[in-house]
RODO-2510 file (C-alpha; in nm, 4 decimals, decimal comma):
residues 407
     n   res          X          Y          Z
     1     x    -3,3177     2,2179     1,5433
     2     x    -3,3175     2,2464     1,9196
     3     x    -3,0103     2,2097     2,1364
     4     x    -3,1482     1,8868     2,2824
     5     x    -3,2036     1,7382     1,9371
     6     x    -2,8513     1,8296     1,8390
     7     x    -2,7201     1,6661     2,1511
     8     x    -2,9033     1,3429     2,0699
     9     x    -2,7704     1,3520     1,7148
    10     x    -2,4177     1,3998     1,8489
    11     x    -2,4635     1,1043     2,0852
    12     x    -2,5804     0,8909     1,7924
    13     x    -2,2726     0,9821     1,5935
    14     x    -2,0521     0,8993     1,8874
    15     x    -2,2167     0,5605     1,9252
    16     x    -2,1742     0,4926     1,5536
    17     x    -1,8045     0,5774     1,5785
    18     x    -1,7520     0,3988     1,9106
    19     x    -1,4795     0,1383     1,9784
    20     x    -1,7543    -0,1265     2,0013
    21     x    -1,8524    -0,0578     1,6399
    22     x    -1,4886    -0,0820     1,5326
    23     x    -1,4462    -0,4103     1,7202
    24     x    -1,7635    -0,5507     1,5624
    25     x    -1,6506    -0,4591     1,2102
    26     x    -1,3065    -0,6051     1,2776
    27     x    -1,4502    -0,9257     1,4244
    28     x    -1,6755    -0,9824     1,1214
    29     x    -1,3863    -0,9263     0,8839
    30     x    -1,1561    -1,1504     1,0888
    31     x    -1,4095    -1,4344     1,0908
    32     x    -1,4453    -1,3979     0,7145
    33     x    -1,0668    -1,4158     0,6791
    34     x    -1,0531    -1,7277     0,8956
    35     x    -1,3091    -1,8958     0,6688
    36     x    -1,1292    -1,8108     0,3446
    37     x    -0,8697    -2,0894     0,3261
    38     x    -1,1104    -2,3687     0,4405
    39     x    -1,3692    -2,2563     0,1848
    40     x    -1,1124    -2,2471    -0,0943
    41     x    -0,9844    -2,5898     0,0096
    42     x    -1,3352    -2,7384     0,0032
    43     x    -1,4041    -2,5845    -0,3390
    44     x    -1,0756    -2,7326    -0,4727
    45     x    -0,9067    -2,3977    -0,5273
    46     x    -0,5916    -2,5029    -0,3381
    47     x    -0,4882    -2,7998    -0,5478
    48     x    -0,1413    -2,6584    -0,6278
    49     x     0,1295    -2,4931    -0,4201
    50     x     0,0839    -2,1729    -0,6214
    51     x    -0,2867    -2,1654    -0,5302
    52     x    -0,2026    -2,2185    -0,1632
    53     x     0,0524    -1,9358    -0,1706
    54     x    -0,2017    -1,7095    -0,3380
    55     x    -0,4572    -1,7881    -0,0657
    56     x    -0,2065    -1,7038     0,2087
    57     x    -0,1211    -1,3783     0,0298
    58     x    -0,4923    -1,2887     0,0052
    59     x    -0,5336    -1,3474     0,3786
    60     x    -0,2326    -1,1292     0,4561
    61     x    -0,3647    -0,8620     0,2194
    62     x    -0,7079    -0,8478     0,3824
    63     x    -0,5591    -0,8687     0,7322
    64     x    -0,3381    -0,5657     0,6666
    65     x    -0,6294    -0,3517     0,5544
    66     x    -0,8379    -0,4684     0,8518
    67     x    -0,5723    -0,4071     1,1195
    68     x    -0,4753    -0,0628     0,9901
    69     x    -0,8413     0,0324     0,9507
    70     x    -0,9217    -0,0749     1,3066
    71     x    -0,6254     0,1111     1,4546
    72     x    -0,7027     0,4326     1,2671
    73     x    -1,0772     0,4118     1,3393
    74     x    -1,0158     0,3572     1,7119
    75     x    -0,7580     0,6352     1,7403
    76     x    -0,9420     0,8846     1,5160
    77     x    -1,3078     0,7746     1,4952
    78     x    -1,4137     1,0959     1,3163
    79     x    -1,1587     1,0394     1,0399
    80     x    -1,3371     0,8552     0,7530
    81     x    -1,0143     0,6932     0,6317
    82     x    -1,0208     0,4252     0,9010
    83     x    -1,3782     0,3302     0,8097
    84     x    -1,2945     0,3298     0,4381
    85     x    -1,0024     0,0943     0,5062
    86     x    -1,2376    -0,1356     0,6964
    87     x    -1,4821    -0,1193     0,4053
    88     x    -1,2034    -0,2096     0,1633
    89     x    -1,0968    -0,5021     0,3827
    90     x    -1,4484    -0,6372     0,4236
    91     x    -1,5272    -0,5968     0,0513
    92     x    -1,2204    -0,7955    -0,0524
    93     x    -1,2669    -1,0709     0,2048
    94     x    -1,6416    -1,0989     0,1438
    95     x    -1,5758    -1,1270    -0,2292
    96     x    -1,3177    -1,4032    -0,1817
    97     x    -1,5423    -1,5944     0,0590
    98     x    -1,8548    -1,5425    -0,1504
    99     x    -1,6923    -1,6681    -0,4694
   100     x    -1,5451    -1,9741    -0,2947
   101     x    -1,8714    -2,0651    -0,1197
   102     x    -2,0767    -2,0102    -0,4355
   103     x    -1,8448    -2,2401    -0,6298
   104     x    -1,8716    -2,4986    -0,3546
   105     x    -2,2496    -2,4738    -0,3581
   106     x    -2,3413    -2,4436    -0,7258
   107     x    -2,0528    -2,6251    -0,8984
   108     x    -2,0185    -2,9161    -0,6561
   109     x    -2,3471    -2,9506    -0,4634
   110     x    -2,5939    -2,8246    -0,7265
   111     x    -2,7167    -2,5358    -0,5155
   112     x    -2,8480    -2,7313    -0,2167
   113     x    -2,6256    -2,5680     0,0491
   114     x    -2,7741    -2,2912     0,2660
   115     x    -2,6944    -1,9235     0,2002
   116     x    -2,5712    -1,9906    -0,1514
   117     x    -2,7649    -1,6929    -0,2855
   118     x    -2,6097    -1,4672    -0,0203
   119     x    -2,2653    -1,5815    -0,1337
   120     x    -2,3544    -1,4842    -0,4906
   121     x    -2,4490    -1,1365    -0,3675
   122     x    -2,1086    -1,0957    -0,2008
   123     x    -1,8989    -1,2283    -0,4908
   124     x    -1,8621    -0,8899    -0,6734
   125     x    -1,7923    -0,6958    -0,3507
   126     x    -1,4252    -0,6518    -0,4479
   127     x    -1,5358    -0,3665    -0,6747
   128     x    -1,6481    -0,1649    -0,3706
   129     x    -1,2997    -0,1950    -0,2231
   130     x    -1,1308    -0,0604    -0,5338
   131     x    -1,3792     0,2266    -0,5627
   132     x    -1,2968     0,3244    -0,2028
   133     x    -0,9198     0,3491    -0,2645
   134     x    -0,9217     0,6892    -0,4457
   135     x    -1,1287     0,8313    -0,1600
   136     x    -0,8699     0,7091     0,0917
   137     x    -0,5861     0,8766    -0,0996
   138     x    -0,7828     1,1971    -0,1520
   139     x    -0,8872     1,2327     0,2142
   140     x    -0,5412     1,1607     0,3572
   141     x    -0,4394     1,2434     0,6284
   142     x    -0,7205     1,4098     0,8289
   143     x    -1,0276     1,3303     0,6157
   144     x    -1,0989     1,6950     0,5322
   145     x    -1,1294     1,8629     0,1937
   146     x    -1,2050     2,2119     0,0750
   147     x    -1,5321     2,3361    -0,0723
   148     x    -1,4261     2,2825    -0,4401
   149     x    -1,4290     1,9059    -0,3813
   150     x    -1,7844     1,8963    -0,2451
   151     x    -1,9765     1,8425    -0,5694
   152     x    -1,7230     1,6064    -0,7359
   153     x    -1,7329     1,3875    -0,4259
   154     x    -2,1121     1,3881    -0,4178
   155     x    -2,1236     1,2876    -0,7846
   156     x    -1,8717     1,0074    -0,7239
   157     x    -2,0624     0,8782    -0,4203
   158     x    -2,3897     0,8851    -0,6170
   159     x    -2,2254     0,6859    -0,8944
   160     x    -2,0777     0,4539    -0,6305
   161     x    -2,4292     0,3905    -0,4941
   162     x    -2,5694     0,3257    -0,8437
   163     x    -2,2801     0,0876    -0,9104
   164     x    -2,3549    -0,1041    -0,5892
   165     x    -2,7246    -0,1288    -0,6768
   166     x    -2,6321    -0,2532    -1,0241
   167     x    -2,4016    -0,5279    -0,8937
   168     x    -2,6713    -0,6472    -0,6545
   169     x    -2,9273    -0,6450    -0,9358
   170     x    -2,6994    -0,8556    -1,1584
   171     x    -2,6374    -1,0958    -0,8693
   172     x    -3,0115    -1,1343    -0,8035
   173     x    -3,0694    -1,2014    -1,1743
   174     x    -2,7960    -1,4671    -1,1652
   175     x    -2,9932    -1,6617    -0,9033
   176     x    -3,2118    -1,7960    -1,1832
   177     x    -2,9113    -1,9576    -1,3520
   178     x    -2,8010    -2,3085    -1,2765
   179     x    -2,4429    -2,1882    -1,2218
   180     x    -2,4373    -1,8154    -1,1328
   181     x    -2,0609    -1,8357    -1,0688
   182     x    -1,8207    -1,9508    -1,3411
   183     x    -1,5152    -2,1712    -1,2897
   184     x    -1,2969    -1,8654    -1,2226
   185     x    -1,5204    -1,7445    -0,9406
   186     x    -1,6664    -1,4515    -1,1355
   187     x    -2,0340    -1,3573    -1,1333
   188     x    -2,2005    -1,4590    -1,4591
   189     x    -2,3322    -1,1564    -1,6478
   190     x    -2,1333    -0,9045    -1,4451
   191     x    -1,9081    -0,7875    -1,7305
   192     x    -2,1798    -0,8064    -1,9981
   193     x    -2,5185    -0,7374    -1,8355
   194     x    -2,8239    -0,7909    -2,0534
   195     x    -3,2005    -0,7951    -2,0337
   196     x    -3,3460    -0,6018    -1,7439
   197     x    -2,9952    -0,5215    -1,6225
   198     x    -2,8734    -0,3729    -1,9502
   199     x    -2,8806    -0,0286    -1,7832
   200     x    -2,5917    -0,1415    -1,5635
   201     x    -2,3528    -0,1573    -1,8603
   202     x    -2,3158     0,2226    -1,9003
   203     x    -2,3112     0,2662    -1,5218
   204     x    -2,0336     0,0089    -1,4919
   205     x    -1,8272     0,1815    -1,7600
   206     x    -1,8857     0,5217    -1,6016
   207     x    -1,7866     0,3783    -1,2636
   208     x    -1,4516     0,2516    -1,3913
   209     x    -1,3841     0,5808    -1,5718
   210     x    -1,4709     0,7857    -1,2631
   211     x    -1,2501     0,5566    -1,0542
   212     x    -0,9520     0,6278    -1,2813
   213     x    -1,0267     1,0022    -1,3006
   214     x    -1,0638     1,0400    -0,9235
   215     x    -0,7477     0,8351    -0,8626
   216     x    -0,5465     1,0629    -1,0940
   217     x    -0,7043     1,3740    -0,9387
   218     x    -0,6227     1,2457    -0,5891
   219     x    -0,2591     1,1831    -0,6834
   220     x    -0,2237     1,5279    -0,8426
   221     x    -0,3897     1,6859    -0,5390
   222     x    -0,1531     1,5158    -0,2952
   223     x     0,1536     1,5970    -0,5088
   224     x     0,0553     1,9642    -0,4988
   225     x     0,0038     1,9411    -0,1245
   226     x     0,3488     1,7848    -0,0868
   227     x     0,5170     2,0657    -0,2748
   228     x     0,3532     2,3247    -0,0474
   229     x     0,3808     2,1285     0,2799
   230     x     0,6544     2,1348     0,5411
   231     x     0,7346     1,9654     0,8685
   232     x     0,5044     1,6860     0,9860
   233     x     0,2579     1,7203     0,6966
   234     x     0,5402     1,6764     0,4458
   235     x     0,6575     1,3614     0,6218
   236     x     0,3017     1,2257     0,6229
   237     x     0,2759     1,2774     0,2473
   238     x     0,6148     1,1110     0,2015
   239     x     0,4792     0,7963     0,3667
   240     x     0,1706     0,8049     0,1454
   241     x     0,3856     0,8523    -0,1660
   242     x     0,6195     0,5666    -0,0761
   243     x     0,3306     0,3228    -0,0397
   244     x     0,1793     0,4454    -0,3655
   245     x     0,5084     0,3996    -0,5530
   246     x     0,5392     0,0393    -0,4329
   247     x     0,1847    -0,0355    -0,5526
   248     x     0,2386     0,1280    -0,8921
   249     x     0,5706    -0,0498    -0,9520
   250     x     0,4252    -0,3942    -0,8836
   251     x     0,1126    -0,3259    -1,0873
   252     x     0,3239    -0,2117    -1,3821
   253     x     0,5473    -0,5187    -1,3503
   254     x     0,2532    -0,7575    -1,3565
   255     x     0,0683    -0,5770    -1,6379
   256     x     0,3563    -0,4834    -1,8714
   257     x     0,6120    -0,7626    -1,8112
   258     x     0,4568    -1,0647    -1,9761
   259     x     0,7437    -1,2961    -1,8746
   260     x     0,7611    -1,1769    -1,5156
   261     x     0,8354    -1,4498    -1,2580
   262     x     0,5267    -1,6008    -1,1022
   263     x     0,6407    -1,4889    -0,7578
   264     x     0,5918    -1,1235    -0,8610
   265     x     0,2271    -1,1876    -0,9400
   266     x     0,1815    -1,3838    -0,6176
   267     x     0,3362    -1,1084    -0,4066
   268     x     0,1521    -0,8220    -0,5763
   269     x    -0,1267    -0,8205    -0,3118
   270     x     0,1430    -0,7949    -0,0430
   271     x     0,2916    -0,4977    -0,2298
   272     x    -0,0537    -0,3397    -0,2510
   273     x    -0,0789    -0,3833     0,1263
   274     x     0,2063    -0,1316     0,1563
   275     x    -0,0498     0,1417     0,0862
   276     x    -0,2657     0,0914     0,4001
   277     x     0,0472     0,0427     0,6131
   278     x     0,2016     0,3710     0,5005
   279     x    -0,1366     0,5443     0,5339
   280     x    -0,1661     0,4206     0,8922
   281     x     0,1862     0,5367     0,9774
   282     x     0,1168     0,8773     0,8241
   283     x    -0,2155     0,9323     1,0006
   284     x    -0,0945     0,8134     1,3399
   285     x     0,2391     0,9955     1,2961
   286     x     0,4326     0,6893     1,4071
   287     x     0,8093     0,7238     1,3407
   288     x     0,7415     0,9681     1,0588
   289     x     1,0989     1,0790     1,0163
   290     x     1,2219     0,7241     0,9529
   291     x     1,0844     0,7489     0,5987
   292     x     1,3947     0,9297     0,4701
   293     x     1,6246     0,6542     0,5950
   294     x     1,3898     0,3805     0,4696
   295     x     1,3664     0,5270     0,1194
   296     x     1,7382     0,5981     0,0924
   297     x     1,8394     0,2506     0,2112
   298     x     1,5893     0,0798    -0,0183
   299     x     1,7019     0,2745    -0,3230
   300     x     2,0691     0,2376    -0,2357
   301     x     2,0566    -0,1399    -0,2008
   302     x     1,8351    -0,1787    -0,5076
   303     x     2,0856     0,0192    -0,7157
   304     x     2,3764    -0,1661    -0,5547
   305     x     2,2195    -0,5036    -0,6351
   306     x     2,1636    -0,4009    -0,9954
   307     x     2,5196    -0,2742    -1,0329
   308     x     2,6741    -0,5866    -0,8791
   309     x     2,4558    -0,8229    -1,0828
   310     x     2,5408    -0,6354    -1,4026
   311     x     2,9110    -0,6349    -1,3143
   312     x     2,9054    -1,0059    -1,2322
   313     x     2,7289    -1,1017    -1,5560
   314     x     2,9608    -0,8799    -1,7604
   315     x     3,2729    -1,0242    -1,5992
   316     x     3,1495    -1,3802    -1,6489
   317     x     3,0930    -1,3098    -2,0179
   318     x     3,4326    -1,1379    -2,0466
   319     x     3,6327    -1,4118    -1,8741
   320     x     3,4613    -1,7082    -2,0394
   321     x     3,4027    -1,5762    -2,3917
   322     x     3,6722    -1,3146    -2,4545
   323     x     3,9569    -1,4480    -2,2374
   324     x     3,8640    -1,8117    -2,3037
   325     x     3,8913    -1,9164    -1,9395
   326     x     3,7059    -2,2170    -1,8076
   327     x     3,3572    -2,1623    -1,6724
   328     x     3,4511    -2,2317    -1,3107
   329     x     3,7554    -2,0052    -1,3208
   330     x     3,5552    -1,7253    -1,4829
   331     x     3,2743    -1,7476    -1,2299
   332     x     3,5214    -1,7577    -0,9381
   333     x     3,7137    -1,4563    -1,0690
   334     x     3,3917    -1,2624    -1,1303
   335     x     3,2706    -1,3416    -0,7783
   336     x     3,5934    -1,2157    -0,6243
   337     x     3,5807    -0,8930    -0,8243
   338     x     3,2148    -0,8336    -0,7344
   339     x     3,2924    -0,8956    -0,3663
   340     x     3,5824    -0,6497    -0,3800
   341     x     3,3601    -0,3852    -0,5395
   342     x     3,0775    -0,4286    -0,2866
   343     x     3,1860    -0,1854    -0,0142
   344     x     3,3182     0,0963    -0,2405
   345     x     3,0021     0,0787    -0,4516
   346     x     2,7834     0,0707    -0,1418
   347     x     2,9450     0,3848     0,0040
   348     x     2,9302     0,5799    -0,3221
   349     x     2,5733     0,4704    -0,3994
   350     x     2,4533     0,5523    -0,0470
   351     x     2,6032     0,9007    -0,0669
   352     x     2,4472     0,9609    -0,4077
   353     x     2,1033     0,8504    -0,2869
   354     x     2,1294     1,0388     0,0445
   355     x     2,2129     1,3585    -0,1416
   356     x     1,8748     1,3417    -0,3142
   357     x     1,6420     1,1464    -0,0819
   358     x     1,7923     1,1798     0,2679
   359     x     1,9250     1,5322     0,2691
   360     x     1,9383     1,5580     0,6473
   361     x     2,1904     1,2751     0,6737
   362     x     2,3901     1,4066     0,3770
   363     x     2,4106     1,7544     0,5282
   364     x     2,5042     1,6102     0,8681
   365     x     2,7898     1,4076     0,7191
   366     x     2,9092     1,7116     0,5248
   367     x     2,9028     1,9216     0,8428
   368     x     3,1021     1,6615     1,0377
   369     x     3,3542     1,6261     0,7554
   370     x     3,4029     2,0042     0,7380
   371     x     3,4483     2,0236     1,1159
   372     x     3,7057     1,7427     1,1053
   373     x     3,9012     1,9275     0,8357
   374     x     3,9027     2,2503     1,0399
   375     x     3,9976     2,0658     1,3572
   376     x     4,3375     1,9698     1,2124
   377     x     4,4492     2,3344     1,2079
   378     x     4,2771     2,4518     1,5285
   379     x     4,4960     2,5386     1,8284
   380     x     4,2738     2,7521     2,0550
   381     x     4,0471     2,5558     2,2869
   382     x     3,7743     2,8244     2,2858
   383     x     3,7616     2,8251     1,9055
   384     x     3,7407     2,4414     1,8999
   385     x     3,4578     2,4456     2,1571
   386     x     3,2570     2,7040     1,9633
   387     x     3,3146     2,5226     1,6338
   388     x     3,2129     2,1888     1,7876
   389     x     2,8904     2,3345     1,9279
   390     x     2,8088     2,4861     1,5903
   391     x     2,8740     2,1540     1,4123
   392     x     2,6544     1,9616     1,6595
   393     x     2,3695     2,2106     1,6278
   394     x     2,3750     2,1973     1,2477
   395     x     2,4226     1,8181     1,2256
   396     x     2,1690     1,6807     1,4755
   397     x     1,9736     1,9967     1,5727
   398     x     1,9378     1,9211     1,9476
   399     x     1,7110     2,1255     2,1701
   400     x     2,0190     2,2344     2,3656
   401     x     2,3892     2,1511     2,3700
   402     x     2,6785     2,2334     2,6020
   403     x     3,0408     2,1242     2,6497
   404     x     3,2336     2,0729     2,9709
   405     x     3,6110     2,0776     2,9389
   406     x     3,7978     1,9172     3,2288
   407     x     4,1603     2,0138     3,2572
***
């Protein structure tokens, strides 16, 4: 290849990764988001307050992926993570819009509306978004991987392409049906393809298995990177891990807790949106070192809430059942005791959490406490000045520190 040909190829890549391309992808996704709630309202999917809340949550979910993807793609256009986030956002939104429009067309207007077949094609696009998520985690934070990952990634992308072709083939076959979309908004024949699309069944199963395998491999890979990383890279991986933990906790709550409150299921997409937010913070290195404080405060107040709720319930049971006090007196006494325990429990819990998850703050407090203890017995001003400088350097690690003593 000549130098001139390479230059033209480089210009083409730059144009493909230009801010105009990012703006176009964001504008298309934003217009699709704006159409989501009206389409669901017209197709009678917002008849209850729970449905309306779910629609708002879906909009917020897609908007988060879109905004973070646009910011990352504009700041680091050669990093594939921003483009994968945009793909995930567009896949989810296009799936929501396609299912709603297809229901409106085929279930209410008997297929006479324009672009109904296009909506059917877009209805299973949510699967593309979920297949992109393991790639996002694996490529974090700079989009680069070593040579051992080359062939596994090629195999996954080939299977991804076959999966996409299969979904489109099933959607085209569903055009012949009177109602290609069922009442739940799912593509008919997608989960159990038959006839000419029977080949898609094994491909679909292999796609889901590869999705799970690559997700586990990506998590293991990033955990190993975290154990070997230091400095900024370690903080970046902390942000990624925090978003992943939030997603896993909510997914486990909704899948394993059969009697979970409905609000947990409604807010699960918002919890899943924590992943792109933390990915964006990690890639752009925005306030990286706030993650230690955020994690420690979250854990501390979660533990504190659990302890106070358990104490309150136990005291109510003790005062009303064992001590035979009236219900109002028992509740009032339990409230007073819980209020009195709040600050001591908060201090002890915060110290316990900081010792494990916010070591910098714990070490700084220990350094200040040790300096305060030594200060009581100090009498020489030079010794106090040297000890103070040492305590400041170890506690806050400034670039430089000096003391002026005015007599």
